[in-house]
C-alpha positions as CSV (number, residue, x, y, z in Angstrom):
1,M,92.0,-29.0,-19.7
2,S,93.4,-31.8,-17.6
3,A,91.5,-35.0,-17.0
4,E,91.5,-34.5,-13.2
5,H,89.3,-31.4,-13.5
6,D,87.0,-32.8,-16.2
7,N,83.8,-32.8,-14.1
8,H,84.3,-29.7,-12.0
9,G,81.1,-29.3,-10.0
10,Q,79.0,-31.4,-12.4
11,T,77.9,-34.0,-9.9
12,P,74.7,-34.6,-8.0
13,A,76.5,-34.0,-4.7
14,A,77.8,-30.6,-5.8
15,W,74.5,-29.5,-7.3
16,T,72.5,-30.5,-4.3
17,T,74.9,-28.7,-2.0
18,V,74.7,-25.5,-4.0
19,I,70.9,-25.7,-4.3
20,I,70.5,-26.1,-0.5
21,I,72.8,-23.2,0.1
22,M,70.9,-21.0,-2.4
23,L,67.6,-21.9,-0.8
24,A,69.1,-21.2,2.7
25,F,70.0,-17.7,1.7
26,V,66.5,-17.1,0.3
27,V,65.0,-18.3,3.5
28,G,67.4,-16.3,5.7
29,T,66.8,-13.2,3.6
30,L,63.1,-13.5,3.8
31,G,63.4,-14.0,7.6
32,V,65.3,-10.8,8.0
33,M,62.9,-8.9,5.7
34,L,59.8,-10.1,7.5
35,G,61.3,-9.8,10.9
36,N,60.9,-13.5,11.5
37,W,64.0,-14.6,13.4
38,V,63.0,-18.2,13.5
39,M,63.0,-18.3,9.7
40,F,66.4,-16.5,9.6
41,W,67.9,-19.2,11.9
42,V,66.4,-22.0,9.9
43,G,68.2,-20.5,6.9
44,V,71.5,-20.4,8.9
45,G,70.9,-24.0,9.8
46,M,70.4,-25.0,6.2
47,V,73.8,-23.3,5.3
48,V,75.4,-25.4,8.0
49,L,73.6,-28.6,6.9
50,A,74.4,-28.3,3.1
51,P,78.1,-29.3,3.2
52,V,77.2,-32.3,5.4
53,V,74.6,-33.4,2.9
54,G,77.1,-32.9,0.0
55,K,79.8,-34.9,1.8
56,V,77.4,-37.8,2.6
57,M,76.3,-37.8,-1.1
58,Q,80.0,-37.9,-2.1
59,L,80.7,-40.8,0.1
60,M,77.7,-42.6,-1.3
61,G,79.4,-42.3,-4.7
62,L,77.4,-39.3,-6.1
63,G,80.4,-36.9,-6.0
64,A,83.4,-36.5,-8.3
65,P,85.3,-39.8,-8.8
66,G,88.6,-40.0,-7.1
67,T,87.9,-37.3,-4.5
68,S,87.3,-39.5,-1.5
69,A,90.2,-40.6,0.8
70,R,89.5,-44.2,-0.1
71,D,89.8,-43.5,-3.8
72,R,93.1,-41.6,-3.3
73,R,94.5,-44.5,-1.2
74,Q,93.6,-47.0,-3.9
75,A,95.0,-44.9,-6.7
76,S,98.4,-44.3,-5.0
77,P,101.1,-46.7,-5.8
78,Q,101.9,-49.2,-3.0
79,P,105.5,-49.6,-2.1
80,T,107.0,-53.0,-2.7
81,Q,108.7,-54.5,0.4
82,G,111.8,-56.6,0.0
83,V,111.4,-57.5,-3.7
84,A,114.7,-58.2,-5.2
85,D,115.3,-58.4,-8.9
């Protein structure tokens, strides 16, 4: 297994996102079963909100290291300009 996939999904951001989505499906399913459409739409809203929460947590440093755009920019080699040997 390569080092870049060493922590696949094992971060607080990933776990929180998955837990929110699982709870959202439970809420939405109960809403349909009970005929409570407000509850169903709350579940839909939770599904939409979960990736936003995960991304915010990732940007706070709780996601996989090296996955943010800033980390990729810092890791990429910077071209040298006008350096003669």
